[in-house]
C-alpha positions as CSV (number, residue, x, y, z in Angstrom):
1,M,118.0,162.4,222.9
2,S,119.5,165.3,224.9
3,L,120.9,164.8,228.2
4,F,119.5,168.0,229.3
5,F,115.9,167.8,230.3
6,P,115.4,164.7,228.1
7,F,111.6,164.6,228.6
8,F,110.9,168.1,227.8
9,P,108.8,168.1,224.6
10,D,110.4,171.1,222.6
11,A,113.9,170.5,221.6
12,Q,114.7,174.0,220.8
13,V,113.5,175.4,224.1
14,R,115.3,172.5,226.0
15,D,118.6,173.2,224.3
16,F,118.2,177.0,224.7
17,I,117.6,176.7,228.5
18,A,120.6,174.3,229.0
19,E,122.8,176.7,226.9
20,Q,121.7,179.7,229.0
21,M,122.2,177.9,232.2
22,S,125.7,176.8,231.1
23,L,126.5,180.5,230.1
24,R,125.5,181.6,233.7
25,G,128.1,179.2,235.2
26,I,125.9,176.2,236.0
27,T,127.8,173.0,235.4
28,F,125.9,169.9,234.5
29,H,127.2,166.5,235.7
30,T,125.1,164.2,233.7
31,E,125.0,160.4,233.9
32,Q,126.2,160.6,237.5
33,T,124.6,159.3,240.7
34,P,125.0,161.5,243.8
35,L,126.3,159.5,246.6
36,A,126.9,162.0,249.4
37,V,127.2,165.7,250.2
38,T,129.5,166.7,252.9
39,K,130.3,170.1,254.5
40,S,133.9,171.1,255.4
41,N,135.0,173.2,258.3
42,D,134.8,176.4,256.2
43,D,131.1,175.6,255.4
44,L,131.8,174.7,251.8
45,L,130.0,171.6,250.2
46,S,131.4,168.7,248.4
47,L,129.5,166.3,246.2
48,K,130.7,162.7,245.9
49,T,129.2,160.9,242.9
50,N,129.7,157.5,241.4
51,K,132.3,159.1,239.0
52,E,134.1,161.9,241.0
53,T,134.1,164.1,244.0
54,I,133.6,167.8,243.3
55,G,134.1,170.6,246.0
56,G,134.1,174.1,247.0
57,F,130.3,174.9,246.7
58,S,128.0,177.0,248.7
59,H,124.9,175.2,247.1
60,V,124.3,171.9,245.5
61,M,121.2,171.2,243.7
62,F,120.1,167.8,242.2
63,A,116.9,166.7,240.5
64,T,115.3,163.2,239.9
65,G,112.2,162.2,238.6
66,R,110.2,162.1,235.4
67,R,106.9,163.8,236.1
68,P,106.5,167.4,237.0
69,N,104.6,168.5,240.1
70,T,102.0,170.7,238.4
71,K,99.4,170.9,241.3
72,V,98.8,174.4,242.1
73,K,97.3,175.4,245.4
74,S,94.1,177.4,245.0
75,T,95.8,180.3,247.2
76,C,98.5,180.7,244.6
77,R,98.3,183.5,242.2
78,L,99.9,182.8,238.7
């Protein structure tokens, strides 16, 4: 089972998405638990996990959960 999007049903699509994100400079820190996000005086963010502290970011994104939120408001156009 892939560490990237492990519950995505199509392995080829899942692996392609992970590869493309990596090529664009997105770093995945898998099998880590976020503990804290702190902001320094120069407005950069640091992420402390159960394994390491990584700093120098303008943005930090983390995702949790197993089920997608697929409800779409009736006012949305797709």
